[in-house]
DOLUM-623580 format. One record per residue (C-alpha): residue in one letter; residue number from 1; x, y, z. Coordinates in steps of 0.001 Angstrom, whole numbers, plus 500000, padded with zeros to 6 digits. Layout:
// DOLUM-623580
{ketor "A"; NUM; {X; Y; Z}}
...
END
This chain:
// DOLUM-623580
{ketor "M"; 1; {963347; 473123; 428611}}
{ketor "T"; 2; {962868; 469369; 428188}}
{ketor "T"; 3; {962317; 468331; 424583}}
{ketor "L"; 4; {959311; 466059; 424285}}
{ketor "A"; 5; {959486; 463005; 422055}}
{ketor "H"; 6; {957473; 463382; 418874}}
{ketor "T"; 7; {954479; 461057; 418669}}
{ketor "P"; 8; {953085; 460657; 415141}}
{ketor "A"; 9; {949392; 461028; 414442}}
{ketor "L"; 10; {947333; 457846; 414248}}
{ketor "T"; 11; {946827; 458380; 410534}}
{ketor "T"; 12; {950533; 458957; 409851}}
{ketor "L"; 13; {951841; 455946; 407941}}
{ketor "N"; 14; {955418; 454809; 407710}}
{ketor "E"; 15; {956938; 454336; 404273}}
{ketor "D"; 16; {956075; 450632; 403993}}
{ketor "E"; 17; {952492; 451168; 405148}}
{ketor "A"; 18; {951977; 454057; 402734}}
{ketor "M"; 19; {953391; 452130; 399777}}
{ketor "F"; 20; {951328; 449050; 400544}}
{ketor "R"; 21; {948118; 451035; 400960}}
{ketor "E"; 22; {948717; 452734; 397623}}
{ketor "A"; 23; {949333; 449390; 395914}}
{ketor "V"; 24; {946098; 447956; 397343}}
{ketor "R"; 25; {944159; 451096; 396386}}
{ketor "E"; 26; {945380; 450848; 392787}}
{ketor "F"; 27; {944530; 447147; 392728}}
{ketor "A"; 28; {941030; 447781; 394085}}
{ketor "E"; 29; {940327; 450448; 391481}}
{ketor "S"; 30; {941820; 448598; 388516}}
{ketor "E"; 31; {940958; 444959; 389268}}
{ketor "V"; 32; {938110; 444886; 391785}}
{ketor "A"; 33; {935926; 447782; 390617}}
{ketor "P"; 34; {935344; 446486; 387052}}
{ketor "R"; 35; {934248; 443122; 388446}}
{ketor "V"; 36; {931784; 444431; 391048}}
{ketor "P"; 37; {928602; 444469; 388876}}
{ketor "R"; 38; {929154; 440934; 387626}}
{ketor "M"; 39; {930098; 439580; 391075}}
{ketor "E"; 40; {927006; 441224; 392551}}
{ketor "A"; 41; {924800; 439653; 389886}}
{ketor "D"; 42; {926456; 436245; 390202}}
{ketor "Q"; 43; {926558; 436466; 394011}}
{ketor "A"; 44; {930113; 435164; 393910}}
{ketor "I"; 45; {933623; 436556; 393988}}
{ketor "D"; 46; {935524; 436047; 390742}}
{ketor "P"; 47; {937950; 433115; 391282}}
{ketor "D"; 48; {940574; 434957; 389234}}
{ketor "L"; 49; {940314; 437873; 391655}}
{ketor "I"; 50; {940905; 435555; 394611}}
{ketor "S"; 51; {944081; 434305; 392937}}
{ketor "M"; 52; {945175; 437907; 392439}}
{ketor "L"; 53; {944607; 438646; 396120}}
{ketor "F"; 54; {946980; 435816; 397033}}
{ketor "D"; 55; {949536; 437067; 394497}}
{ketor "L"; 56; {949303; 440551; 396008}}
{ketor "G"; 57; {950103; 439082; 399421}}
{ketor "V"; 58; {946993; 440318; 401206}}
{ketor "M"; 59; {945726; 436882; 402219}}
{ketor "G"; 60; {948645; 436273; 404569}}
{ketor "I"; 61; {949484; 439679; 405974}}
{ketor "E"; 62; {950489; 438602; 409491}}
{ketor "V"; 63; {951689; 435135; 408497}}
{ketor "P"; 64; {955440; 434949; 409217}}
{ketor "E"; 65; {957726; 435267; 406218}}
{ketor "H"; 66; {959184; 431778; 406692}}
{ketor "Y"; 67; {955681; 430423; 406037}}
{ketor "G"; 68; {955293; 432531; 402896}}
{ketor "G"; 69; {953414; 435476; 404406}}
{ketor "L"; 70; {954278; 439155; 404670}}
{ketor "G"; 71; {955135; 439092; 408371}}
{ketor "G"; 72; {953156; 442314; 408722}}
{ketor "S"; 73; {950938; 443826; 411406}}
{ketor "L"; 74; {947244; 443964; 412194}}
{ketor "F"; 75; {947394; 447657; 411324}}
{ketor "T"; 76; {948521; 446734; 407806}}
{ketor "A"; 77; {945606; 444306; 407561}}
{ketor "V"; 78; {943276; 447122; 408632}}
{ketor "L"; 79; {944597; 449356; 405841}}
{ketor "V"; 80; {944064; 446573; 403292}}
{ketor "V"; 81; {940500; 445794; 404405}}
{ketor "E"; 82; {939624; 449491; 404414}}
{ketor "E"; 83; {940935; 450066; 400886}}
{ketor "L"; 84; {939251; 446988; 399411}}
{ketor "S"; 85; {935970; 447842; 401135}}
{ketor "R"; 86; {935933; 451322; 399594}}
{ketor "V"; 87; {935282; 449511; 396317}}
{ketor "D"; 88; {933535; 446295; 397428}}
{ketor "P"; 89; {932927; 445274; 401055}}
{ketor "S"; 90; {932394; 441676; 399870}}
{ketor "V"; 91; {936032; 441476; 398867}}
{ketor "G"; 92; {936980; 443327; 402034}}
{ketor "V"; 93; {935344; 440726; 404281}}
{ketor "L"; 94; {936888; 437817; 402356}}
{ketor "V"; 95; {940331; 439218; 403149}}
{ketor "D"; 96; {939344; 440252; 406662}}
{ketor "V"; 97; {938140; 436799; 407760}}
{ketor "Q"; 98; {941223; 435177; 406229}}
{ketor "N"; 99; {943592; 437421; 408171}}
{ketor "T"; 100; {941969; 438466; 411438}}
{ketor "L"; 101; {940149; 435217; 412221}}
{ketor "V"; 102; {941617; 432171; 410473}}
{ketor "N"; 103; {945298; 433037; 410108}}
{ketor "N"; 104; {945516; 434726; 413478}}
{ketor "A"; 105; {943809; 431864; 415308}}
{ketor "I"; 106; {946313; 429389; 413887}}
{ketor "R"; 107; {949237; 431753; 414517}}
{ketor "R"; 108; {948244; 432157; 418144}}
{ketor "W"; 109; {946813; 428779; 419091}}
{ketor "G"; 110; {948286; 426362; 416583}}
{ketor "T"; 111; {951142; 424010; 417340}}
{ketor "A"; 112; {954372; 424325; 415382}}
{ketor "G"; 113; {953233; 421343; 413324}}
{ketor "Q"; 114; {949852; 422896; 412555}}
{ketor "Q"; 115; {951414; 426202; 411588}}
{ketor "G"; 116; {953861; 424443; 409275}}
{ketor "R"; 117; {951052; 422429; 407669}}
{ketor "F"; 118; {948437; 425123; 407195}}
{ketor "L"; 119; {949914; 428637; 407175}}
{ketor "P"; 120; {951901; 428279; 403917}}
{ketor "G"; 121; {948732; 427282; 402085}}
{ketor "L"; 122; {946676; 430044; 403689}}
{ketor "A"; 123; {949280; 432561; 402512}}
{ketor "S"; 124; {949507; 431216; 398970}}
{ketor "G"; 125; {946206; 429802; 397770}}
{ketor "T"; 126; {943902; 428309; 400394}}
{ketor "V"; 127; {940919; 430361; 401569}}
{ketor "G"; 128; {939996; 429877; 405220}}
{ketor "A"; 129; {936644; 430025; 407039}}
{ketor "Y"; 130; {935738; 430397; 410701}}
{ketor "A"; 131; {932735; 428296; 411695}}
{ketor "L"; 132; {931207; 429233; 415039}}
{ketor "S"; 133; {927542; 430135; 414448}}
{ketor "E"; 134; {924664; 427664; 414432}}
{ketor "A"; 135; {920895; 427914; 414060}}
{ketor "G"; 136; {920425; 428079; 417829}}
{ketor "S"; 137; {923601; 429944; 418706}}
{ketor "G"; 138; {923914; 433407; 417213}}
{ketor "S"; 139; {924546; 436060; 419850}}
{ketor "D"; 140; {924663; 433186; 422341}}
{ketor "A"; 141; {927542; 431868; 420301}}
{ketor "F"; 142; {928503; 429182; 422760}}
{ketor "A"; 143; {925218; 427272; 422996}}
{ketor "L"; 144; {926650; 424913; 420423}}
{ketor "A"; 145; {924777; 421799; 419341}}
{ketor "L"; 146; {927514; 420454; 417049}}
{ketor "R"; 147; {929060; 417489; 418889}}
{ketor "A"; 148; {932525; 415998; 418844}}
{ketor "V"; 149; {932982; 412573; 420408}}
{ketor "P"; 150; {936259; 410677; 420815}}
{ketor "D"; 151; {936809; 407500; 418819}}
{ketor "G"; 152; {940263; 405995; 419217}}
{ketor "D"; 153; {942816; 408615; 418173}}
{ketor "D"; 154; {940175; 410639; 416288}}
{ketor "W"; 155; {937253; 412898; 417054}}
{ketor "V"; 156; {933984; 412400; 415202}}
{ketor "L"; 157; {931983; 415568; 414460}}
{ketor "N"; 158; {928239; 415665; 413807}}
{ketor "G"; 159; {926041; 418719; 413283}}
{ketor "N"; 160; {925547; 421835; 411192}}
{ketor "K"; 161; {926976; 425338; 411045}}
{ketor "L"; 162; {925171; 428351; 409587}}
{ketor "W"; 163; {926092; 431789; 408182}}
{ketor "I"; 164; {929723; 430895; 407546}}
{ketor "T"; 165; {931591; 433618; 405664}}
{ketor "N"; 166; {933949; 432273; 402956}}
{ketor "G"; 167; {932157; 428934; 403299}}
{ketor "G"; 168; {931868; 428472; 399546}}
{ketor "E"; 169; {935509; 429178; 398697}}
{ketor "A"; 170; {937338; 427824; 401727}}
{ketor "G"; 171; {939692; 424879; 401713}}
{ketor "L"; 172; {940255; 424960; 405474}}
{ketor "Y"; 173; {937682; 425509; 408218}}
{ketor "I"; 174; {938046; 426193; 411918}}
{ketor "I"; 175; {935060; 424292; 413327}}
{ketor "F"; 176; {933900; 424838; 416904}}
{ketor "A"; 177; {932192; 421844; 418531}}
{ketor "N"; 178; {931223; 420795; 422043}}
{ketor "V"; 179; {932914; 417706; 423439}}
{ketor "Q"; 180; {931038; 417848; 426759}}
{ketor "P"; 181; {927761; 419836; 426540}}
{ketor "E"; 182; {927184; 419489; 430278}}
{ketor "L"; 183; {930236; 421706; 430800}}
{ketor "R"; 184; {928725; 424391; 428536}}
{ketor "H"; 185; {931469; 426732; 427301}}
{ketor "K"; 186; {934177; 424679; 429024}}
{ketor "G"; 187; {933447; 421801; 426663}}
{ketor "I"; 188; {933899; 423811; 423469}}
{ketor "T"; 189; {936872; 422809; 421317}}
{ketor "A"; 190; {938215; 424091; 417990}}
{ketor "F"; 191; {939044; 421670; 415170}}
{ketor "L"; 192; {940855; 422205; 411864}}
{ketor "V"; 193; {938825; 420527; 409113}}
{ketor "E"; 194; {939963; 420408; 405508}}
{ketor "R"; 195; {937573; 420526; 402574}}
{ketor "G"; 196; {937172; 417073; 401099}}
{ketor "T"; 197; {937189; 415297; 404450}}
{ketor "P"; 198; {934637; 412441; 404218}}
{ketor "G"; 199; {931293; 413437; 405701}}
{ketor "F"; 200; {931961; 417165; 405340}}
{ketor "T"; 201; {929877; 419110; 402817}}
{ketor "V"; 202; {929115; 422748; 402093}}
{ketor "G"; 203; {925348; 423167; 402182}}
{ketor "K"; 204; {922936; 425945; 401339}}
{ketor "K"; 205; {924312; 429275; 400204}}
{ketor "E"; 206; {922327; 432155; 401696}}
{ketor "E"; 207; {920616; 434812; 399556}}
{ketor "K"; 208; {921444; 438055; 401340}}
{ketor "L"; 209; {920482; 441711; 401468}}
{ketor "G"; 210; {924076; 442889; 401158}}
{ketor "I"; 211; {927674; 441710; 400628}}
{ketor "R"; 212; {926063; 439395; 398104}}
{ketor "A"; 213; {929309; 438336; 396413}}
{ketor "S"; 214; {930645; 437105; 399739}}
{ketor "S"; 215; {929609; 433486; 400218}}
{ketor "T"; 216; {927631; 432772; 403389}}
{ketor "T"; 217; {926910; 429081; 403671}}
{ketor "E"; 218; {925725; 426196; 405770}}
{ketor "L"; 219; {928252; 423502; 406675}}
{ketor "I"; 220; {927113; 419906; 407223}}
{ketor "L"; 221; {929224; 417497; 409257}}
{ketor "D"; 222; {928024; 413909; 409180}}
{ketor "G"; 223; {930450; 411609; 410959}}
{ketor "V"; 224; {933487; 413735; 410072}}
{ketor "R"; 225; {936627; 412144; 411516}}
{ketor "V"; 226; {939246; 414612; 412678}}
{ketor "P"; 227; {942637; 413400; 413927}}
{ketor "E"; 228; {943890; 414477; 417332}}
{ketor "E"; 229; {946617; 416567; 415696}}
{ketor "N"; 230; {943917; 418789; 414147}}
{ketor "V"; 231; {942645; 420046; 417494}}
{ketor "L"; 232; {943401; 423781; 417603}}
{ketor "G"; 233; {944451; 424721; 421113}}
{ketor "E"; 234; {943579; 422262; 423852}}
{ketor "I"; 235; {940412; 420261; 424434}}
{ketor "G"; 236; {937904; 422521; 426183}}
{ketor "M"; 237; {939745; 425729; 425240}}
{ketor "G"; 238; {937587; 426539; 422226}}
{ketor "Y"; 239; {935703; 429241; 424093}}
{ketor "R"; 240; {938912; 431137; 424722}}
{ketor "V"; 241; {940160; 430577; 421172}}
{ketor "A"; 242; {936890; 431921; 419771}}
{ketor "I"; 243; {936367; 434927; 422002}}
{ketor "E"; 244; {939937; 436202; 421851}}
{ketor "T"; 245; {940083; 435761; 418083}}
{ketor "L"; 246; {936769; 437580; 417638}}
{ketor "N"; 247; {938064; 440484; 419716}}
{ketor "E"; 248; {940715; 441026; 417042}}
{ketor "G"; 249; {938280; 440306; 414219}}
{ketor "R"; 250; {936044; 443180; 415281}}
{ketor "I"; 251; {938829; 445594; 414430}}
{ketor "G"; 252; {938754; 444262; 410891}}
{ketor "I"; 253; {934996; 444702; 410648}}
{ketor "G"; 254; {935455; 448278; 411848}}
{ketor "A"; 255; {937926; 448781; 408989}}
{ketor "Q"; 256; {935468; 447285; 406519}}
{ketor "M"; 257; {932782; 449724; 407642}}
{ketor "V"; 258; {935141; 452715; 407494}}
{ketor "G"; 259; {936122; 451771; 403949}}
{ketor "L"; 260; {932473; 451320; 402959}}
{ketor "A"; 261; {931533; 454728; 404351}}
{ketor "Q"; 262; {934489; 456361; 402626}}
{ketor "G"; 263; {933584; 454756; 399318}}
{ketor "A"; 264; {929978; 455967; 399518}}
{ketor "F"; 265; {931170; 459429; 400492}}
{ketor "D"; 266; {933679; 459591; 397612}}
{ketor "H"; 267; {930988; 458732; 395070}}
{ketor "T"; 268; {928662; 461323; 396583}}
{ketor "L"; 269; {931223; 464106; 396768}}
{ketor "K"; 270; {931857; 463698; 393067}}
{ketor "Y"; 271; {928154; 463483; 392245}}
{ketor "V"; 272; {927069; 466652; 394068}}
{ketor "Q"; 273; {929767; 468639; 392286}}
{ketor "E"; 274; {928576; 467424; 388889}}
{ketor "R"; 275; {924799; 467381; 389433}}
{ketor "E"; 276; {923109; 470728; 388796}}
{ketor "Q"; 277; {919773; 471948; 390134}}
{ketor "F"; 278; {918329; 475458; 389862}}
{ketor "G"; 279; {921218; 476430; 387623}}
{ketor "R"; 280; {924152; 475516; 389861}}
{ketor "P"; 281; {925932; 472446; 391264}}
{ketor "V"; 282; {924147; 470805; 394189}}
{ketor "A"; 283; {927371; 471105; 396185}}
{ketor "E"; 284; {926983; 474879; 396322}}
{ketor "F"; 285; {923862; 474668; 398485}}
{ketor "Q"; 286; {924589; 475254; 402143}}
{ketor "G"; 287; {922310; 472429; 403281}}
{ketor "V"; 288; {924302; 469966; 401188}}
{ketor "Q"; 289; {927589; 471359; 402475}}
{ketor "F"; 290; {926450; 470817; 406058}}
{ketor "Q"; 291; {925747; 467162; 405287}}
{ketor "L"; 292; {929118; 466701; 403585}}
{ketor "G"; 293; {930903; 468200; 406574}}
{ketor "E"; 294; {929032; 466007; 409019}}
{ketor "M"; 295; {929680; 462812; 407066}}
{ketor "A"; 296; {933387; 463558; 406657}}
{ketor "T"; 297; {933682; 464193; 410395}}
{ketor "E"; 298; {931965; 460929; 411325}}
{ketor "I"; 299; {934106; 458905; 408919}}
{ketor "E"; 300; {937301; 460414; 410287}}
{ketor "A"; 301; {936216; 459752; 413875}}
{ketor "A"; 302; {935476; 456106; 413030}}
{ketor "R"; 303; {938812; 455757; 411242}}
{ketor "L"; 304; {940690; 457137; 414235}}
{ketor "M"; 305; {938963; 454656; 416546}}
{ketor "V"; 306; {939784; 451705; 414288}}
{ketor "Y"; 307; {943392; 452797; 413739}}
{ketor "N"; 308; {943917; 453405; 417445}}
{ketor "T"; 309; {942612; 449952; 418347}}
{ketor "A"; 310; {944807; 448272; 415733}}
{ketor "R"; 311; {947853; 450164; 417053}}
{ketor "L"; 312; {946978; 449092; 420611}}
{ketor "K"; 313; {946759; 445450; 419590}}
{ketor "D"; 314; {950059; 445588; 417699}}
{ketor "D"; 315; {951743; 447216; 420715}}
{ketor "G"; 316; {950534; 444430; 422995}}
{ketor "S"; 317; {948218; 446748; 424939}}
{ketor "R"; 318; {944684; 445944; 426116}}
{ketor "F"; 319; {942170; 446595; 423388}}
{ketor "L"; 320; {938960; 444716; 424286}}
{ketor "R"; 321; {936860; 447798; 425045}}
{ketor "E"; 322; {938344; 449837; 422217}}
{ketor "A"; 323; {937663; 447045; 419682}}
{ketor "A"; 324; {934009; 446856; 420706}}
{ketor "M"; 325; {933699; 450643; 420555}}
{ketor "A"; 326; {935371; 450836; 417156}}
{ketor "K"; 327; {933149; 448183; 415597}}
{ketor "L"; 328; {930010; 449647; 417174}}
{ketor "F"; 329; {930711; 453202; 416045}}
{ketor "A"; 330; {932098; 452394; 412589}}
{ketor "S"; 331; {929129; 450144; 411774}}
{ketor "R"; 332; {926661; 452840; 412745}}
{ketor "V"; 333; {928581; 455469; 410796}}
{ketor "A"; 334; {928572; 453239; 407709}}
{ketor "Q"; 335; {924786; 452965; 407848}}
{ketor "R"; 336; {924209; 456672; 408457}}
{ketor "V"; 337; {926648; 457815; 405796}}
{ketor "S"; 338; {925548; 455406; 403079}}
{ketor "S"; 339; {921895; 456276; 403741}}
{ketor "R"; 340; {922596; 459998; 403524}}
{ketor "C"; 341; {924565; 459444; 400328}}
{ketor "I"; 342; {921485; 457903; 398731}}
{ketor "D"; 343; {919485; 460960; 399796}}
{ketor "L"; 344; {922017; 463274; 398157}}
{ketor "H"; 345; {921840; 461259; 394938}}
{ketor "G"; 346; {918065; 461671; 394926}}
{ketor "G"; 347; {916166; 459229; 392745}}
{ketor "Y"; 348; {919385; 458070; 391093}}
{ketor "G"; 349; {920644; 456819; 394443}}
{ketor "F"; 350; {917736; 454399; 394653}}
{ketor "T"; 351; {918743; 452675; 391432}}
{ketor "T"; 352; {921423; 450064; 390813}}
{ketor "E"; 353; {922992; 452383; 388224}}
{ketor "Y"; 354; {924844; 454184; 391017}}
{ketor "P"; 355; {927047; 452316; 393547}}
{ketor "V"; 356; {925664; 453951; 396701}}
{ketor "E"; 357; {922606; 451672; 396597}}
{ketor "K"; 358; {924814; 448604; 396929}}
{ketor "L"; 359; {926974; 450147; 399647}}
{ketor "Y"; 360; {923863; 451020; 401640}}
{ketor "R"; 361; {922722; 447391; 401506}}
{ketor "D"; 362; {926214; 446188; 402375}}
{ketor "S"; 363; {926373; 448420; 405453}}
{ketor "K"; 364; {923600; 446620; 407355}}
{ketor "I"; 365; {925669; 443548; 408166}}
{ketor "G"; 366; {928135; 445627; 410186}}
{ketor "T"; 367; {925763; 445893; 413140}}
{ketor "I"; 368; {925101; 442139; 413112}}
{ketor "Y"; 369; {928100; 439897; 412456}}
{ketor "E"; 370; {931030; 439280; 414795}}
{ketor "G"; 371; {928781; 440511; 417598}}
{ketor "T"; 372; {925634; 442630; 417309}}
{ketor "D"; 373; {925521; 446228; 418521}}
{ketor "N"; 374; {923925; 445102; 421777}}
{ketor "M"; 375; {926711; 442583; 422343}}
{ketor "Q"; 376; {929301; 445327; 421783}}
{ketor "L"; 377; {927514; 447597; 424246}}
{ketor "Q"; 378; {927455; 444797; 426806}}
{ketor "T"; 379; {931176; 444148; 426300}}
{ketor "I"; 380; {931958; 447837; 426776}}
{ketor "A"; 381; {929814; 448110; 429903}}
{ketor "K"; 382; {931253; 444960; 431503}}
{ketor "D"; 383; {934776; 446208; 430893}}
{ketor "L"; 384; {933911; 449563; 432450}}
{ketor "L"; 385; {932410; 447886; 435508}}
{ketor "R"; 386; {935495; 445733; 436007}}
{ketor "E"; 387; {937667; 448821; 436583}}
END
C-alpha cells in the first residue's frame, strides 16, 4: 500500500510560529491589557507601547532580515494580529496596516533604492500609513480627486485624504493620487510621502464608535513636492498597487476579527462559569451551553478560513476569492459573537466595566474598512463567474 504524505492541519504551528505566538500572547496580556482603559479614554495608543511593538519585532514581520526585519511570513503576521486583537483590536490594526499594507507594498513594488531607504525605518521605529480613501471615494476607491502634476523632476500633490488608519502616528505615508483623471484608474499613481514634507499636514482626527485608540485622520496636501524617486511602482500603476495590496490586507483584517471574537468569547466563558443565577453557575444552563458551542464553532470556522488564505498566499497560490471570503465571514462572526457575549453578560455587558462592550463596538468596523461586505461579495461573485 502506498504511504500518503502527512499534511499538517491548518492550525498546526511549527516550532518558530508557536514560540512567536506565545511571546506575542504574553506581551498582549502583560503590556497591552493594562493600558487598554487609558488608551480607550485618551483615544490614542500609548507611544511607549508602540516602541515596545518595534522592539518585539512585530512591526516588520515580512521585512527581510538585511533591512532589520524578521524575514517572516504573512501567516506569522496573521498570528500576531490575531493575538493582539484578542486584547485590543486598536493595537491589532496598527500592526496589521504596518505589515500587510505599507511594508508589503514597498517590498513588492518598491525599487531597491526605496526599500533600502524606507524598510529599515519601518522595521525599527517608523509607523506607516496607507492613504487611499477620500470624501468622494470610499467603496469607489479609485474615483480619486487628489491630483499630482509634474513640475520639473518633481510631482506636486494637492488634495485631501480621509479615514487614514495610523494617520496620527505615521512617519511615512503611501499616498494615492491621480496624474491624469481623464484616464480614470489608469492615471492613479502611488507616492511615498514623509511626514514633515512642506505642505503636508495631518488634519482632523475622527471620533469613532470603535477602535477608538487607533488614529483615523484626515491628511491635507497643499502643494506637496514629491521627487520622482518617491513614486512607488510606475506612473499609472497605482490602481494595481492598491488593489493587489488590499487583497493581502483583507487577510489581516480577517485575523483582527478572529482575535476580537476570541477575546470576547474568552471573557464570556470565564464569566458564565463564575456568575450564578437560581443557585448555580449560568454555564450549567443548557441554553447557555448551546450558545457557547455555537460561538466556538463559528470562531474556529473563521480562523480556519483566515489561516488557509494566509497559507495560500505564502505558498504563491491564488487567494483573491479566499481572502474576500475570509474577511467577509470573520467580520460577521466578530459582530455576532461579541453581541451574543454582551447578552450572556446581561446588564453588566452593557457597561464599560466589562470588556465585551468595547469589543462589540470595535467589531463594527470589520464589515466596512478594506472593502465593505458588499464589495467582498462582488469580488467573490466576479471570481466565480470568471471560471
